[in-house]
C-alpha positions, -999 to 999 in steps of 0.1 A, spaced: -564 230 -370 -530 247 -371 -516 265 -341 -514 298 -360 -550 296 -373 -563 287 -338 -545 317 -323 -559 340 -351 -595 328 -343 -589 333 -306 -576 368 -311 -607 377 -332 -630 364 -305 -613 381 -276 -612 415 -294 -649 414 -303 -657 438 -274 -637 467 -259 -639 453 -224 -621 421 -234 -590 439 -246 -574 440 -212 -577 402 -210 -558 400 -243 -529 418 -228 -513 388 -212 -518 366 -243 -502 394 -264 -472 396 -242 -466 358 -243 -471 357 -280 -448 386 -286 -420 369 -267 -426 337 -287 -427 358 -319 -461 344 -328 -476 376 -341 -463 398 -369 -462 429 -347 -431 451 -343 -420 460 -308 -433 496 -311 -468 484 -320 -469 461 -290 -457 487 -266 -482 513 -279 -511 488 -276 -502 478 -241 -498 514 -230 -533 523 -244 -549 494 -225 -531 501 -192 -538 538 -192 -576 534 -190 -599 513 -169 -627 506 -193 -654 493 -169 -659 528 -154 -658 563 -168 -666 599 -161 -694 612 -184 -693 649 -190 -719 672 -205 -702 695 -230 -717 730 -229 -716 745 -194 -692 719 -181 -663 717 -205 -669 750 -224 -688 781 -218 -725 779 -227 -740 803 -252 -777 812 -256 -771 813 -293 -753 779 -293 -716 771 -301 -717 772 -339 -679 770 -346 -646 764 -330 -640 801 -329 -669 804 -305 -657 775 -283 -642 787 -250 -628 763 -223 -641 769 -188 -612 778 -165 -595 748 -150 -611 722 -173 -580 712 -191 -562 707 -158 -591 686 -145 -591 665 -177 -554 659 -172 -559 647 -136 -586 622 -148 -563 609 -176 -534 605 -152 -557 584 -129 -565 561 -158 -602 569 -160 -618 574 -194 -636 606 -201 -667 603 -223 -687 634 -235 -725 630 -236 -741 661 -252 -774 673 -266 -767 693 -298 -801 704 -311 -781 731 -329 -780 706 -357 -817 696 -356 -826 733 -355 -807 738 -388 -783 763 -374 -752 742 -382 -747 709 -400 -735 676 -384 -703 681 -404 -698 715 -387 -703 699 -353 -678 671 -362 -652 699 -369 -658 714 -334 -654 680 -317 -623 671 -337 -607 703 -326 -618 697 -290 -601 663 -290 -569 677 -305 -568 706 -280 -573 682 -251 -545 660 -263 -522 690 -263 -528 692 -226 -515 656 -221 -550 643 -216 -576 625 -236 -614 623 -243 -622 587 -252 -652 595 -273 -679 621 -279 -715 610 -281 -741 636 -292 -777 638 -300 -783 660 -331 -821 660 -329 -846 688 -323 -863 685 -289 -896 680 -307 -882 649 -324 -888 629 -292 -858 607 -300 -844 581 -276 -809 596 -274 -817 632 -262 -811 637 -225 -828 632 -201 -834 599 -219 -804 575 -216 -799 563 -252 -764 579 -254 -754 564 -221 -765 529 -231 -747 532 -264 -715 543 -246 -718 514 -222 -722 489 -251 -694 503 -272 -668 509 -244 -677 480 -221 -688 502 -192 -707 494 -161 -730 525 -157 -733 518 -120 -696 524 -116 -697 557 -136 -701 593 -128 -721 619 -148 -711 655 -144 -735 681 -157 -749 716 -153 -784 710 -164 -812 690 -146 -815 669 -178 -779 657 -172 -787 647 -136 -819 630 -146 -802 610 -173 -774 600 -150 -798 590 -122 -819 570 -146 -789 551 -159 -777 543 -124 -746 566 -125 -735 588 -96 -743 624 -105 -726 657 -99 -742 691 -105 -716 718 -113 -723 755 -108 -709 766 -142 -732 770 -172 -768 765 -161 -757 750 -128 -768 779 -106 -802 780 -121 -805 742 -118 -796 743 -81 -821 771 -75 -849 749 -89 -838 721 -65 -836 744 -34 -870 760 -41 -887 727 -47 -894 732 -84 -880 698 -92 -876 665 -75 -843 658 -93 -814 654 -69 -777 650 -78 -754 630 -55 -730 659 -52 -729 696 -60 -695 712 -68 -684 746 -80 -670 733 -113 -653 704 -130 -619 712 -114 -636 710 -79 -655 678 -88 -626 658 -101 -606 653 -69 -637 641 -51 -646 617 -79 -611 603 -81 -610 599 -43 -643 579 -45 -628 556 -72 -597 550 -51 -618 541 -21 -642 520 -42 -620 500 -67 
């Protein structure tokens, strides 16, 4: 087997999972120096920067409505109805600068109820990703459940289908991740998946905390914070103390 063919097969094997990309970094650098791969210097630098800026075994999962943007009783049906909660963009930038991926995990029954289409929802999420990038931060991926609550699917929170899918696709260890949400379903999903959980007091958070304090639910988050901007410094401090 020729040296070039062997390296090609090795590359394909190593890149088969997202979590293995970081191990490919060293090989890429050596090969670039030896001029073994047909990559220009810009492509190499860009790829290395993307790997180094995020640690892919851990992540911060965020619910969308009530955590990132203001919740609406009639659902967010278009980008024009989307409103960032105060401090969220700054918090996302702090997470990005710390090298921790942000992954959105969101129930969007607005699709299953026939209020908007999945294509409409994709437009909202595309705009969300672009707006976050303008703030020098990044959302790695958005996972959503489009089903009606009566569909009894495996992905809708408090079930953990979306979290398992995210772990598979991104090479995450759920026990090393945080889940930040405003609804008890978020906390239940995070707890079931083995994540550390944070209940914020935006969106439905105050109502959720009231149910906890009055004994109407046995669900318990690990932490309670005012909002995402208050939660992020504590989460990042935890990651720093527990590498």
